[in-house]
N, C-alpha and C positions, 0 to 999 in steps of 0.2 A: 504494500500500500504506500502510495506517495503521500507523506504527511503534509507537505505544503498544499497539495491539491485538496486534501481533506479539510484543512483549516479554512481554505478559501470557500469550499462548498458549504461549510458550516456558518459562513457569514462573518468570519473574523477578517479584519482589515490590517491589523498591526499586532506586533508582539514586542515584549520587553524581556530581556534576559541578560545574563552576564556570561562572558566567555570563561574558559578555564583559567585564563590568566587574570581575570577580574575586570576586564573592560566591559562597561555597560553599553548595551545596544537598545535602541528603539527603532524597529524597522517596519516599513510598509511592506506587507506580504506580497502586494502586487508588483513590487520592484524586484522580487527574487525570481530567479529563473528555475531553480530546482531546490529540492530538500537538501541536496548536497551543499549548495551554496549556504544555506542556513547552518548546517552542521560545521562547515568550514569557518564561519564567523564565530561559532561557539568553541571552535577548536576541539571538537569531540567526534568520535566515531561511536555512535550509540549501539549497544548490544540489545537494549530493551527500550520500548517506548510505551508509555501509559498516558491515557487521555482522561482528564477529570473535568467534564463539561458542566457538572452540577455544583461545583464549588462556587462560593461568592465571587471569587475572581477565577474564572476557568483557566486551566493551565495544562500543559503537556510536560511530563517528566521524562527525561532521557537518562538512561543509566549506562555508564561505560564499563561496568563490571566492578568498579571501585567506589564510585560516588554517583549521586543522582543530581541532575540539574533541571531547573524549572524554566519553562517558557510561559510567561503570563500572556494570555490571549485577550485581545481587545476587539470588540465588534465595532463596526462602522456606525 
């Protein structure tokens, strides 16, 4: 499953997250070409992806086998 395509289909327009090195990002999902571009910005190769659409602030959790990283999702 292409996670970027799924986020766009669910109506999300932007996302906030920190890279592994701690750099903060706020990206427009429409500006990304692929999920790989998102993962490259985060500096992560995810082993597992979990989606939490019913949280107060919906998010996706990416796990690289050692740590979990959150992508906070923002609807348009």
